[in-house]
C-alpha distance (Angstrom), angle and dihedral (degrees) to the residues before:
residue distance angle dihedral
M1 . . .
T2 3.81 . .
T3 3.79 130.2 .
P4 3.80 129.0 -156.0
N5 3.79 89.7 -104.6
Y6 3.81 92.3 53.7
P7 3.82 108.4 28.6
Y8 3.82 91.8 172.0
G9 3.79 95.1 48.5
D10 3.76 134.7 -83.5
P11 3.83 109.5 -42.4
G12 3.79 91.1 -135.2
N13 3.80 93.4 51.5
N14 3.80 111.7 72.0
S15 3.79 95.9 173.1
N16 3.83 93.5 98.1
N17 3.80 95.9 41.2
Q18 3.75 127.1 76.0
G19 3.81 94.4 -167.1
N20 3.76 139.0 46.5
A21 3.79 128.9 -12.4
G22 3.81 93.8 -107.9
G23 3.75 91.6 78.4
A24 3.79 97.4 -116.1
P25 3.77 118.9 122.0
D26 3.76 118.5 -95.2
Y27 3.78 112.6 -103.6
G28 3.76 94.6 -154.7
S29 3.77 125.5 -118.4
Y30 3.78 95.5 -17.0
G31 3.77 95.3 103.5
S32 3.74 132.4 -73.9
G33 3.78 107.4 -27.7
A34 3.77 127.2 -59.8
P35 3.80 123.9 20.1
D36 3.81 120.0 -102.1
W37 3.79 93.9 -102.6
A38 3.79 91.8 59.3
A39 3.80 95.4 62.8
G40 3.77 112.9 116.8
P41 3.80 129.0 -142.5
S42 3.80 94.7 -79.8
G43 3.77 96.2 38.4
S44 3.79 95.1 -87.2
T45 3.74 115.3 156.8
A46 3.78 95.2 -145.9
P47 3.80 108.4 133.2
G48 3.77 109.7 -92.2
G49 3.79 93.1 6.9
Y50 3.81 104.9 -87.9
G51 3.77 94.3 -20.1
Q52 3.79 97.1 -46.9
P53 3.78 107.2 126.8
Y54 3.78 125.4 -143.4
G55 3.74 98.4 36.7
G56 3.74 112.2 -44.9
G57 3.75 109.6 -29.6
F58 3.73 151.0 -39.1
E59 3.78 99.8 -72.1
N60 3.81 90.7 135.6
S61 3.78 93.9 42.4
P62 3.81 118.1 126.3
M63 3.80 87.0 -128.6
N64 3.81 89.9 65.6
E65 3.79 93.3 50.6
K66 3.78 113.8 114.5
P67 3.82 115.8 -116.7
N68 3.79 123.5 -115.6
K69 3.81 101.3 -84.9
L70 3.80 93.4 -174.6
A71 3.79 89.3 64.8
A72 3.79 89.8 61.2
W73 3.80 90.0 50.2
A74 3.80 90.6 48.7
L75 3.79 92.5 52.7
G76 3.80 91.4 44.6
L77 3.79 92.5 52.2
G78 3.81 90.8 47.7
I79 3.79 91.7 52.1
A80 3.82 91.6 44.5
S81 3.81 91.5 52.8
V82 3.82 91.4 52.2
V83 3.81 91.2 46.9
A84 3.81 90.0 49.2
L85 3.82 88.9 53.4
L86 3.79 91.5 50.3
T87 3.80 91.9 53.5
V88 3.80 87.6 79.0
F89 3.81 84.7 84.6
A90 3.82 94.3 47.1
G91 3.80 100.9 83.3
P92 3.80 111.0 -136.4
L93 3.80 91.8 18.4
A94 3.82 89.9 62.9
V95 3.79 87.7 99.8
L96 3.81 87.6 75.7
I97 3.80 89.2 71.8
L98 3.80 86.4 79.4
A99 3.82 88.0 68.2
A100 3.81 93.2 53.5
P101 3.83 97.8 85.7
F102 3.80 92.1 47.7
L103 3.80 92.3 47.8
A104 3.81 90.5 47.0
I105 3.80 94.0 50.3
A106 3.80 91.4 46.6
G107 3.82 89.5 47.3
V108 3.81 92.6 53.0
I109 3.80 92.1 49.0
V110 3.81 95.1 45.8
S111 3.83 91.1 45.3
I112 3.79 92.4 54.0
V113 3.82 91.3 47.2
A114 3.82 89.8 47.8
L115 3.81 91.2 51.9
V116 3.81 91.4 49.8
R117 3.81 93.3 46.4
G118 3.79 90.6 44.1
K119 3.79 89.2 73.9
R120 3.82 88.1 74.4
F121 3.79 93.2 59.1
Q122 3.79 129.1 79.6
G123 3.79 128.7 -129.8
A124 3.80 118.7 -35.9
N125 3.81 91.3 -1.8
K126 3.81 89.1 75.9
R127 3.80 90.4 71.2
T128 3.78 89.6 -161.2
G129 3.79 91.6 161.4
W130 3.78 91.2 56.7
S131 3.80 91.2 49.9
V132 3.80 93.2 47.7
G133 3.81 91.5 45.2
G134 3.79 90.7 52.1
L135 3.79 90.7 47.2
I136 3.81 92.5 50.6
L137 3.81 94.6 46.6
S138 3.79 92.4 46.1
A139 3.80 93.0 46.8
I140 3.81 92.5 48.6
S141 3.79 92.6 50.1
L142 3.80 91.1 45.9
L143 3.82 90.6 51.7
I144 3.82 91.0 48.8
V145 3.80 90.9 50.5
I146 3.81 91.3 48.9
F147 3.82 92.1 47.2
F148 3.81 94.2 51.0
T149 3.80 91.6 44.0
V150 3.81 90.2 54.9
V151 3.81 91.3 46.7
V152 3.82 92.9 49.7
V153 3.80 93.2 46.5
A154 3.81 91.0 48.0
F155 3.81 90.1 48.5
L156 3.80 92.2 49.5
N157 3.80 92.6 48.8
S158 3.79 95.5 45.4
G159 3.81 95.2 85.6
I160 3.77 95.5 -112.3
M161 3.79 89.6 109.7
D162 3.81 89.0 69.5
C163 3.81 87.3 73.1
F164 3.80 90.3 61.8
V165 3.81 99.8 39.6
D166 3.79 99.3 56.5
N167 3.80 100.7 32.4
S168 3.79 125.7 66.4
D169 3.80 95.2 176.8
V170 3.81 113.9 92.6
S171 3.82 94.5 -145.9
S172 3.82 92.3 51.5
Q173 3.84 89.9 48.0
Q174 3.81 89.8 52.2
A175 3.82 92.0 48.4
C176 3.82 90.9 48.8
V177 3.83 92.1 50.3
E178 3.84 91.7 48.3
Q179 3.80 91.0 49.0
F180 3.83 91.3 47.8
L181 3.83 92.1 50.1
N182 3.81 93.1 46.7
E183 3.79 92.2 50.4
N184 3.83 93.4 48.7
A185 3.79 98.0 41.3
């Protein structure tokens, strides 16, 4: 009688087997027992090595391939840069907007590296969508940061700041700003 551990009979009992002492059937004149590809993890000669076809497992299977981890980082940095931009509306957390350009630049760089490295991966493990999503989010936040930086610098250099530097009275500041806007309109 066979057990799940010894499907070809007990290895110590050769009464049921015609072939070798390992319990596996004899494969005829092709050598001593099972072919090399049938050896299991501990040297067993059970076909397929304990039920694992093609010689002991799926270690080279695409399903065992690790996914592109940089793509996850790229998407995370893209999302973090957008969240850092949105903190401008969050009161005391508005200081986090200073991190937005750095997160966006890092997101663009990591996204490009993830896309290049993604060529080594197969199928869904490439995570191309994650890399592209991170690149898009990072690029959009970087463009927003650049746009608002240009607007603020242009505003500061326009001469309107002179109204606030010399005057401490709010009504005189307002009158100066209105006069400046009327003259330059």
